[in-house]
N, C-alpha and C positions, 0 to 999 in steps of 0.2 A: 428270584432271591436277590437281596441287596447286601452287597459285602462292604461298601464303603460310603462315606457321606456323600461323595460325588455321584455314586449310583442312585442313592436315595434322592438327591436333589433332581437328577435326571428324571426319575419315576414320578415325583411331585410334578415337575414341569410337563411331563407326558399327560398327566391328569388335568393340566390346565390351571394349576395353583401357583406356578411361578412363570414370569415372563423369561425370555432369553436373558435379558440383563440381570434378573435376579438369580437365574440358573448359573450364570457366569461368576457373579458375586459369591454365591454360596459354594460353588465348586471351587473357586480361587482360594477362599479362606480355609477349605478343607485341606487343600493342597499344601498351603503354607503351614498349617498346623502339623500335618504328617511330615513335612520337611524338617520342622524344628526338633522332631522326636529324635532321640539317640537310639541306635541300634541296640544299646544295652537294655532299653526299656522292653525289648521283645524277648520271649522265652529262648530264642536261639536265632542265628543269623539267617537260618533257613526260613523261619516264620517271617522274619523281617523281609526277606526277598519275596515271599509269596505275597505279603501284603502290598509291597511296592508294585509287584506285576499286576495286582488287582486295580490299584490306583492308575497305573499306566493305561490298562485296558479301558477303565471307565473314563479316564480323560479323553482318549481317542473318540469314545462315543459322544461325549459332551461336545467336542471340538466338530464332529460330524454334524451335530444338531445346530450348532452356532453358524456354520457354514451355510447349511440349509436355510435357516430361518432369517439370518442377517445378511447373507450373501446372495440369496436368491438362487442357490445352487451354483453359483458362478466361482465358487471357491474364494471369493474376495468378500471380506467384511466392510460394509460401507460405514463412513464416518458417522460416529454418534452411536454406534452399535458396540456391543461387547467385543473385544478382542478375542481371539483364540487363546485357549489355555496354554501355558508353557508346560511341556511334559515334565513330570516331577524328576525324571533322572537327570534333568539339567540342574535341579536344586542339589541333588545328592552326589557324592563322591563315590 
């Protein structure tokens, strides 16, 4: 099951249709879009918090893939490769 655009991008990457760089780009755009949304656009604060938690979970998964693909498992992303995604909770208050 896919709950977020970030998870969808990850699944498409796993199927071989997105490179790590493309995965990073799509996920970054999805995070930025969610971060711009106002809490008032959600049915309740609880729904907003659940959606935010889903994004945080999926960002962690994408970061793990980026470390593995771009950092060779070393935990370091090499120059010219996509950087790790910033956790969405840093965008939000």
